[in-house]
PANU-523543 format. One record per residue (C-alpha): residue number from 0; x, y, z. Coordinates in steps of 0.001 Angstrom, whole numbers, plus 524288, in hexadecimal, padded with zeros to 5 digits. Layout:
<rec num="NUM" X="X" Y="Y" Z="Z"/>
...
//
This chain:
<rec num="0" X="7C578" Y="7ABE6" Z="807F0"/>
<rec num="1" X="7CB9B" Y="7B8C0" Z="80260"/>
<rec num="2" X="7D546" Y="7BED6" Z="80BF9"/>
<rec num="3" X="7CF1B" Y="7CC77" Z="80A85"/>
<rec num="4" X="7CB1E" Y="7CB60" Z="81801"/>
<rec num="5" X="7D08B" Y="7C4FD" Z="82412"/>
<rec num="6" X="7C2A1" Y="7C065" Z="828D5"/>
<rec num="7" X="7C39B" Y="7B1A3" Z="8298E"/>
<rec num="8" X="7D26D" Y="7B212" Z="82650"/>
<rec num="9" X="7D67F" Y="7AC82" Z="83365"/>
<rec num="10" X="7CBDA" Y="7A1DE" Z="832D4"/>
<rec num="11" X="7CFD2" Y="79D70" Z="8255A"/>
<rec num="12" X="7DEB3" Y="79DDB" Z="827D3"/>
<rec num="13" X="7E8E2" Y="79FFA" Z="81DC9"/>
<rec num="14" X="7E7CD" Y="79CCD" Z="80F34"/>
<rec num="15" X="7EDC6" Y="78ED1" Z="80B9F"/>
<rec num="16" X="7F998" Y="7957C" Z="80536"/>
<rec num="17" X="7FD9A" Y="79BA4" Z="812B1"/>
<rec num="18" X="7FAAE" Y="78F68" Z="81A87"/>
<rec num="19" X="80818" Y="78B11" Z="81FAC"/>
<rec num="20" X="80BDB" Y="78246" Z="82B3B"/>
<rec num="21" X="80CC4" Y="78B69" Z="83759"/>
<rec num="22" X="81BA1" Y="78DB1" Z="83A85"/>
<rec num="23" X="82037" Y="78B98" Z="847E7"/>
<rec num="24" X="82202" Y="797A4" Z="851A6"/>
<rec num="25" X="830FC" Y="79741" Z="84F6F"/>
<rec num="26" X="82EE8" Y="7968E" Z="84081"/>
<rec num="27" X="82603" Y="7A219" Z="8406C"/>
<rec num="28" X="83040" Y="7AA18" Z="84855"/>
<rec num="29" X="83A64" Y="7A645" Z="83E1A"/>
<rec num="30" X="8318F" Y="7A9B8" Z="83238"/>
<rec num="31" X="82D61" Y="7B810" Z="83711"/>
<rec num="32" X="832BF" Y="7C257" Z="82E7A"/>
<rec num="33" X="833BB" Y="7D092" Z="83330"/>
<rec num="34" X="828B9" Y="7DA2F" Z="82EA7"/>
<rec num="35" X="82EBE" Y="7E2AB" Z="82362"/>
<rec num="36" X="82A75" Y="7EB25" Z="8176B"/>
<rec num="37" X="83295" Y="7EADA" Z="80ADC"/>
<rec num="38" X="82FE0" Y="7F6DA" Z="80297"/>
<rec num="39" X="83256" Y="7F78A" Z="7F41E"/>
<rec num="40" X="836F3" Y="8046A" Z="7EDD8"/>
<rec num="41" X="82BA3" Y="80CE0" Z="7EB91"/>
<rec num="42" X="827BB" Y="80FB4" Z="7DE32"/>
<rec num="43" X="81E98" Y="81A1F" Z="7D8C9"/>
<rec num="44" X="8177E" Y="81A32" Z="7E5A5"/>
<rec num="45" X="81650" Y="80AB2" Z="7E630"/>
<rec num="46" X="81B26" Y="803C5" Z="7F18D"/>
<rec num="47" X="81D8A" Y="7F537" Z="7F3BF"/>
<rec num="48" X="82038" Y="7ED91" Z="8004A"/>
<rec num="49" X="8232A" Y="7DFA1" Z="80511"/>
<rec num="50" X="81F51" Y="7DEDE" Z="81382"/>
<rec num="51" X="81F1F" Y="7D486" Z="81DB7"/>
<rec num="52" X="81784" Y="7D5FC" Z="82A5A"/>
<rec num="53" X="81331" Y="7CEDF" Z="83690"/>
<rec num="54" X="806A7" Y="7D2CE" Z="83DE5"/>
<rec num="55" X="8018D" Y="7E0BC" Z="83A95"/>
<rec num="56" X="80A5A" Y="7E6D2" Z="83083"/>
<rec num="57" X="802F4" Y="7F3B3" Z="82E39"/>
<rec num="58" X="7F8C7" Y="7FB9A" Z="8368B"/>
<rec num="59" X="7EC9C" Y="80178" Z="82EE9"/>
<rec num="60" X="7F202" Y="80AE4" Z="8249D"/>
<rec num="61" X="7EF7D" Y="80F77" Z="81641"/>
<rec num="62" X="7F6BA" Y="8119F" Z="80A29"/>
<rec num="63" X="7F3A6" Y="81B14" Z="7FEB5"/>
<rec num="64" X="7F7D7" Y="8100C" Z="7F52C"/>
<rec num="65" X="7F277" Y="802EF" Z="7F0CE"/>
<rec num="66" X="7F8B2" Y="7F88F" Z="7F969"/>
<rec num="67" X="7F8C1" Y="7EC0A" Z="7F1EA"/>
<rec num="68" X="7FF75" Y="7E012" Z="7F869"/>
<rec num="69" X="80245" Y="7D29F" Z="7F6DD"/>
<rec num="70" X="802BF" Y="7C9AD" Z="80377"/>
<rec num="71" X="80EE8" Y="7C11A" Z="8019F"/>
<rec num="72" X="80EBC" Y="7B922" Z="80E48"/>
<rec num="73" X="805E9" Y="7B83E" Z="81A82"/>
<rec num="74" X="7F8FF" Y="7BE9B" Z="81C36"/>
<rec num="75" X="7F71A" Y="7CD08" Z="81A72"/>
<rec num="76" X="7EBF4" Y="7D2AD" Z="8226C"/>
<rec num="77" X="7E692" Y="7E086" Z="821C3"/>
<rec num="78" X="7DB69" Y="7E92E" Z="825E3"/>
<rec num="79" X="7D541" Y="7EF99" Z="81966"/>
<rec num="80" X="7C7C9" Y="7F667" Z="8178A"/>
<rec num="81" X="7C1F7" Y="7F0F6" Z="824AA"/>
<rec num="82" X="7C5EE" Y="7E295" Z="8227A"/>
<rec num="83" X="7D19E" Y="7DB45" Z="827A1"/>
<rec num="84" X="7D834" Y="7D445" Z="81B40"/>
<rec num="85" X="7E21E" Y="7C9D7" Z="81801"/>
<rec num="86" X="7EA5A" Y="7C6AE" Z="80D05"/>
<rec num="87" X="7F168" Y="7BA3C" Z="80A14"/>
<rec num="88" X="7FDC4" Y="7B79F" Z="8025B"/>
<rec num="89" X="7FB20" Y="7BAB5" Z="7F304"/>
<rec num="90" X="7F001" Y="7C3A2" Z="7F5D8"/>
<rec num="91" X="7F03C" Y="7D1FF" Z="7F148"/>
<rec num="92" X="7EC9F" Y="7DD3E" Z="7FAC7"/>
<rec num="93" X="7E7C7" Y="7EA97" Z="7F5C1"/>
<rec num="94" X="7E652" Y="7F5C6" Z="7FF41"/>
<rec num="95" X="7DF76" Y="80199" Z="7F880"/>
<rec num="96" X="7E5E1" Y="80F38" Z="7FA90"/>
<rec num="97" X="7E2A6" Y="81557" Z="80784"/>
<rec num="98" X="7DB54" Y="80A01" Z="80D91"/>
<rec num="99" X="7DEC5" Y="80731" Z="81C0B"/>
<rec num="100" X="7E56B" Y="7F9CB" Z="81E79"/>
<rec num="101" X="7EEEF" Y="7F32E" Z="827A8"/>
<rec num="102" X="7F6CC" Y="7E6AD" Z="82563"/>
<rec num="103" X="7FD93" Y="7DB17" Z="82B2F"/>
<rec num="104" X="8005C" Y="7CC62" Z="82BDB"/>
<rec num="105" X="7F490" Y="7C36F" Z="82E8B"/>
<rec num="106" X="7FC57" Y="7B89E" Z="83473"/>
<rec num="107" X="80892" Y="7B6AE" Z="83D20"/>
<rec num="108" X="810CC" Y="7B29D" Z="8319E"/>
<rec num="109" X="81161" Y="7C062" Z="82C55"/>
<rec num="110" X="80E4C" Y="7C6B9" Z="81F94"/>
<rec num="111" X="8160E" Y="7CA26" Z="812A5"/>
<rec num="112" X="81052" Y="7D2C4" Z="8087E"/>
<rec num="113" X="813E7" Y="7DB61" Z="7FE0C"/>
<rec num="114" X="80C3A" Y="7E86D" Z="7FABA"/>
<rec num="115" X="80CDF" Y="7F217" Z="7F018"/>
<rec num="116" X="80749" Y="80110" Z="7F24C"/>
<rec num="117" X="802CE" Y="8074A" Z="7E581"/>
<rec num="118" X="7FEE1" Y="81574" Z="7E5D9"/>
<rec num="119" X="7EFA4" Y="8153D" Z="7E0EF"/>
<rec num="120" X="7F227" Y="81F66" Z="7D6A9"/>
<rec num="121" X="7FB20" Y="815A7" Z="7CEDF"/>
<rec num="122" X="7EF93" Y="80BD4" Z="7CF78"/>
<rec num="123" X="7E580" Y="8161D" Z="7CBAB"/>
<rec num="124" X="7EDCF" Y="81AD6" Z="7BFF2"/>
<rec num="125" X="7F057" Y="80CC2" Z="7BB04"/>
<rec num="126" X="7E1AC" Y="80A07" Z="7BA75"/>
<rec num="127" X="7DE80" Y="8176D" Z="7B5D4"/>
<rec num="128" X="7E37B" Y="81341" Z="7A803"/>
<rec num="129" X="7D84D" Y="809A3" Z="7A765"/>
<rec num="130" X="7CE30" Y="81447" Z="7AB54"/>
<rec num="131" X="7CD23" Y="80EFE" Z="7B8E9"/>
<rec num="132" X="7D359" Y="81AA1" Z="7C05A"/>
<rec num="133" X="7CF68" Y="816FA" Z="7CE3B"/>
<rec num="134" X="7D5DD" Y="80FD2" Z="7D9E6"/>
<rec num="135" X="7D20F" Y="8019E" Z="7DA74"/>
<rec num="136" X="7CC47" Y="7FDAB" Z="7E74C"/>
<rec num="137" X="7CE8D" Y="7F017" Z="7EBA8"/>
<rec num="138" X="7C36B" Y="7EBB0" Z="7F4A1"/>
<rec num="139" X="7CB16" Y="7DF10" Z="7F970"/>
<rec num="140" X="7D8C4" Y="7E1ED" Z="7FDD9"/>
<rec num="141" X="7DC7D" Y="7D438" Z="7FCE5"/>
<rec num="142" X="7DD79" Y="7CE5C" Z="7EEE2"/>
<rec num="143" X="7E043" Y="7C115" Z="7E9BA"/>
<rec num="144" X="7E36A" Y="7C353" Z="7DB59"/>
<rec num="145" X="7EF04" Y="7BC19" Z="7D498"/>
<rec num="146" X="7F078" Y="7C6FA" Z="7CA3A"/>
<rec num="147" X="7F11F" Y="7D19B" Z="7D48B"/>
<rec num="148" X="7FA1D" Y="7C9FD" Z="7DCF5"/>
<rec num="149" X="80347" Y="7C7C3" Z="7D14B"/>
<rec num="150" X="80449" Y="7D661" Z="7CD29"/>
<rec num="151" X="805FE" Y="7DA38" Z="7DBF7"/>
<rec num="152" X="810AE" Y="7CF9A" Z="7DDEA"/>
<rec num="153" X="8181E" Y="7D51D" Z="7D212"/>
<rec num="154" X="8177C" Y="7E286" Z="7D829"/>
<rec num="155" X="81CE5" Y="7DE15" Z="7E523"/>
<rec num="156" X="8282B" Y="7D577" Z="7E06D"/>
<rec num="157" X="835FA" Y="7DC14" Z="7E15E"/>
<rec num="158" X="8315B" Y="7E4E8" Z="7EB95"/>
<rec num="159" X="83F1B" Y="7E9DC" Z="7EE28"/>
<rec num="160" X="840A4" Y="7EF0F" Z="7E02E"/>
<rec num="161" X="8391A" Y="7F98B" Z="7D90A"/>
<rec num="162" X="82EE2" Y="7F4EB" Z="7CF39"/>
<rec num="163" X="83231" Y="7FF39" Z="7C50B"/>
<rec num="164" X="82932" Y="80721" Z="7BC5A"/>
<rec num="165" X="824C6" Y="7FC8F" Z="7B2D2"/>
<rec num="166" X="82218" Y="7F246" Z="7BCDF"/>
<rec num="167" X="81B00" Y="7FC55" Z="7C5BE"/>
<rec num="168" X="8121A" Y="80161" Z="7BACF"/>
<rec num="169" X="80E55" Y="7F3A5" Z="7B73C"/>
<rec num="170" X="80C5B" Y="7F03E" Z="7C56E"/>
<rec num="171" X="80311" Y="7FC35" Z="7C780"/>
<rec num="172" X="7FB50" Y="7F880" Z="7BB99"/>
<rec num="173" X="7F9EB" Y="7EA49" Z="7C02C"/>
<rec num="174" X="7F603" Y="7ED8A" Z="7CDE8"/>
<rec num="175" X="7ECBC" Y="7F822" Z="7C9B5"/>
<rec num="176" X="7E577" Y="7EDF4" Z="7C14E"/>
<rec num="177" X="7E586" Y="7E3A9" Z="7CC8B"/>
<rec num="178" X="7DF9B" Y="7EE65" Z="7D4E6"/>
<rec num="179" X="7D51F" Y="7F22E" Z="7CB84"/>
<rec num="180" X="7D1C1" Y="7E388" Z="7C968"/>
<rec num="181" X="7CEAE" Y="7E201" Z="7D7F1"/>
<rec num="182" X="7C8BD" Y="7F015" Z="7D9BE"/>
<rec num="183" X="7BB16" Y="7F173" Z="7DF97"/>
<rec num="184" X="7B3F0" Y="7F818" Z="7D42F"/>
<rec num="185" X="7A9D8" Y="7FE23" Z="7DD46"/>
<rec num="186" X="7B48E" Y="8075E" Z="7E181"/>
<rec num="187" X="7B5F0" Y="80C65" Z="7D372"/>
<rec num="188" X="7B3A8" Y="81A88" Z="7D121"/>
<rec num="189" X="7B598" Y="822A5" Z="7C476"/>
<rec num="190" X="7BAC3" Y="8304E" Z="7C5B7"/>
<rec num="191" X="7C39C" Y="838CA" Z="7BE62"/>
<rec num="192" X="7D174" Y="83AEA" Z="7C523"/>
<rec num="193" X="7DB51" Y="84560" Z="7C20D"/>
<rec num="194" X="7E6DB" Y="83C94" Z="7C10D"/>
<rec num="195" X="7F17F" Y="8477A" Z="7BDB5"/>
<rec num="196" X="7ED58" Y="84FD6" Z="7C949"/>
<rec num="197" X="7EC25" Y="844C2" Z="7D2E2"/>
<rec num="198" X="7F9A6" Y="83F76" Z="7CEDB"/>
<rec num="199" X="7FF24" Y="84D64" Z="7D002"/>
<rec num="200" X="7F9F0" Y="84E04" Z="7DCE3"/>
<rec num="201" X="7FF09" Y="84186" Z="7E16A"/>
<rec num="202" X="80C78" Y="84489" Z="7DC4A"/>
<rec num="203" X="80C09" Y="85237" Z="7E33D"/>
<rec num="204" X="808FD" Y="84B3F" Z="7F057"/>
<rec num="205" X="81405" Y="8409D" Z="7EE2B"/>
<rec num="206" X="81E9D" Y="84A70" Z="7EA66"/>
<rec num="207" X="81B5A" Y="85354" Z="7F575"/>
<rec num="208" X="817DB" Y="849D7" Z="80014"/>
<rec num="209" X="820E9" Y="84FDA" Z="8094F"/>
<rec num="210" X="81BA5" Y="85D70" Z="80826"/>
<rec num="211" X="80EAE" Y="864B6" Z="80D3B"/>
<rec num="212" X="804D5" Y="8632F" Z="80225"/>
<rec num="213" X="7F75E" Y="86A4B" Z="80253"/>
<rec num="214" X="7EB46" Y="8653A" Z="7FB02"/>
<rec num="215" X="7EB2E" Y="8717C" Z="7F421"/>
<rec num="216" X="7F723" Y="86DFF" Z="7ECA0"/>
<rec num="217" X="7F0B3" Y="861E1" Z="7E7E0"/>
<rec num="218" X="7E427" Y="86923" Z="7E379"/>
<rec num="219" X="7ECC9" Y="8721B" Z="7DBFA"/>
<rec num="220" X="7F43C" Y="8673B" Z="7D5E1"/>
<rec num="221" X="7E8C0" Y="85F04" Z="7D25A"/>
<rec num="222" X="7DFAC" Y="86A55" Z="7CF02"/>
<rec num="223" X="7D556" Y="863C8" Z="7D782"/>
<rec num="224" X="7CE51" Y="866EC" Z="7E4FB"/>
<rec num="225" X="7D348" Y="85F30" Z="7EF71"/>
<rec num="226" X="7C6AD" Y="8576E" Z="7F035"/>
<rec num="227" X="7C74B" Y="85205" Z="7E234"/>
<rec num="228" X="7D5CE" Y="8506E" Z="7E369"/>
<rec num="229" X="7D499" Y="84813" Z="7EF47"/>
<rec num="230" X="7CA48" Y="8401C" Z="7E976"/>
<rec num="231" X="7D18E" Y="83D79" Z="7DC8A"/>
<rec num="232" X="7DEB0" Y="83BB5" Z="7E41E"/>
<rec num="233" X="7D8BD" Y="82FBE" Z="7ECA1"/>
<rec num="234" X="7D395" Y="829EA" Z="7E02F"/>
<rec num="235" X="7E0D9" Y="82894" Z="7DA8C"/>
<rec num="236" X="7E9AC" Y="827DE" Z="7E5DB"/>
<rec num="237" X="7E0A3" Y="820CD" Z="7EF90"/>
<rec num="238" X="7E1F8" Y="82B66" Z="7FA27"/>
<rec num="239" X="7E23A" Y="839E0" Z="7FD80"/>
<rec num="240" X="7EC42" Y="8430A" Z="7F8DD"/>
<rec num="241" X="7EFB8" Y="844E0" Z="80742"/>
<rec num="242" X="7F10B" Y="836C5" Z="809B0"/>
<rec num="243" X="7F973" Y="83565" Z="7FD56"/>
<rec num="244" X="802BC" Y="83FC1" Z="801FE"/>
<rec num="245" X="80480" Y="83980" Z="80F3F"/>
<rec num="246" X="807BF" Y="82C5E" Z="80833"/>
<rec num="247" X="811BF" Y="832A9" Z="80037"/>
<rec num="248" X="81799" Y="8384E" Z="80C4B"/>
<rec num="249" X="8182A" Y="82ABD" Z="81235"/>
<rec num="250" X="81EA1" Y="825AD" Z="805E0"/>
<rec num="251" X="82991" Y="83025" Z="807BC"/>
<rec num="252" X="82AA8" Y="82CE4" Z="815AD"/>
<rec num="253" X="82C3B" Y="81EC9" Z="81303"/>
<rec num="254" X="836E1" Y="82097" Z="8096A"/>
<rec num="255" X="83E11" Y="82A0E" Z="813C6"/>
<rec num="256" X="83CD1" Y="81F83" Z="81E27"/>
<rec num="257" X="841EE" Y="81516" Z="814D4"/>
<rec num="258" X="84D82" Y="81D5C" Z="8123F"/>
<rec num="259" X="8506A" Y="81E94" Z="82077"/>
<rec num="260" X="84AB6" Y="82B54" Z="8242F"/>
<rec num="261" X="8456E" Y="82CE3" Z="83265"/>
<rec num="262" X="836A5" Y="82E00" Z="834FB"/>
<rec num="263" X="837E9" Y="83CA1" Z="8375E"/>
<rec num="264" X="8404E" Y="83FA2" Z="82AB5"/>
<rec num="265" X="83656" Y="836C0" Z="8235D"/>
<rec num="266" X="82B1F" Y="83DB3" Z="827B6"/>
<rec num="267" X="8313D" Y="84B43" Z="82498"/>
<rec num="268" X="834F3" Y="84722" Z="81726"/>
<rec num="269" X="827C2" Y="84206" Z="81326"/>
<rec num="270" X="81F49" Y="84CB3" Z="81855"/>
<rec num="271" X="81AD9" Y="84806" Z="8252C"/>
<rec num="272" X="819E2" Y="851E2" Z="830E4"/>
<rec num="273" X="8226F" Y="848F0" Z="839CD"/>
<rec num="274" X="82609" Y="83B3B" Z="83C71"/>
<rec num="275" X="818E3" Y="8380E" Z="8435A"/>
<rec num="276" X="81121" Y="83CDA" Z="83868"/>
<rec num="277" X="818B7" Y="83420" Z="82F0B"/>
<rec num="278" X="816C6" Y="828AD" Z="83864"/>
<rec num="279" X="807B0" Y="82ADC" Z="839C9"/>
<rec num="280" X="8059C" Y="82B3F" Z="82ABE"/>
<rec num="281" X="80F4F" Y="81FF0" Z="827DE"/>
<rec num="282" X="808B1" Y="816B1" Z="831F0"/>
<rec num="283" X="7FAEF" Y="81A99" Z="82CD5"/>
<rec num="284" X="7FEDD" Y="81781" Z="81EA6"/>
<rec num="285" X="80859" Y="80BED" Z="8200E"/>
<rec num="286" X="803E6" Y="8053E" Z="82C64"/>
<rec num="287" X="81055" Y="80615" Z="833D6"/>
<rec num="288" X="81A03" Y="81126" Z="838FD"/>
<rec num="289" X="8248D" Y="81606" Z="83021"/>
<rec num="290" X="82E55" Y="81021" Z="83A3A"/>
<rec num="291" X="82845" Y="80312" Z="838F1"/>
<rec num="292" X="827AF" Y="80401" Z="82A47"/>
<rec num="293" X="83633" Y="8071E" Z="8299F"/>
<rec num="294" X="83934" Y="7FB7A" Z="83263"/>
<rec num="295" X="83175" Y="7F297" Z="8295D"/>
<rec num="296" X="83879" Y="7F6DF" Z="81DDE"/>
<rec num="297" X="845AC" Y="7F5AA" Z="8247A"/>
<rec num="298" X="842AB" Y="7E772" Z="827C2"/>
<rec num="299" X="840DA" Y="7E45B" Z="818FB"/>
<rec num="300" X="84F13" Y="7E8F7" Z="816DA"/>
<rec num="301" X="85537" Y="7DF4D" Z="82069"/>
//
């Protein structure tokens, strides 16, 4: 059985690697670790986390990045593209940009996993050098691949330190190759992309994320009509220009919150109308409220 779906999962039980004598109730209580998220220093839009959860960790949400993870211990379960999935220790998880998913622990023993979030334009740009300028779509979100696992494990070590430009560039090239190797070729499409204009639009949205931005500004910058711009933008960045702007605002809000700002101040500084506006978008994107996220991050500092 491959653990791409949980159908039959409970009938077959856990793999031999996970099979251990069941501890007593007292032992289980002693072994329970608090839920937490450790966040690595962000680099060039790349985020890395080390997380521990019991029960449901995240409600349904979506990112505008590739979410590529490694299950470290426990069973990781999540809903994705109409099916309930499960990942065991050593298996790789790949969530495509803008795909709805949730996540949590599949057993009472809890779950530990590490995840890296990579902007799709970095993957697209890495593959463009080989003449394959498209976002690779992975049909099966749970992968057993020793090479992929090794490259990912290298990226997710020393999570409390920055990777640095050289290691980061090598990592992007390696993970892009892994994604291309597992991509569904039926999703391939050949089209010309105005790379300079698209990158300029993305940078404009990133730098001005706290400001009010009109579509006409992007049209003038890219010298494209809004429909061509939106279509090409999604091919490179995996989402719409508006969604990309909201995500940059959320990144700024997370930075503000991590530095101790109140929810109201973080909302104002990052371009949201008010605290409730920030909270709605934050929960829709990350599967939890900003207050809960800050609480989990604080738990990793204890």
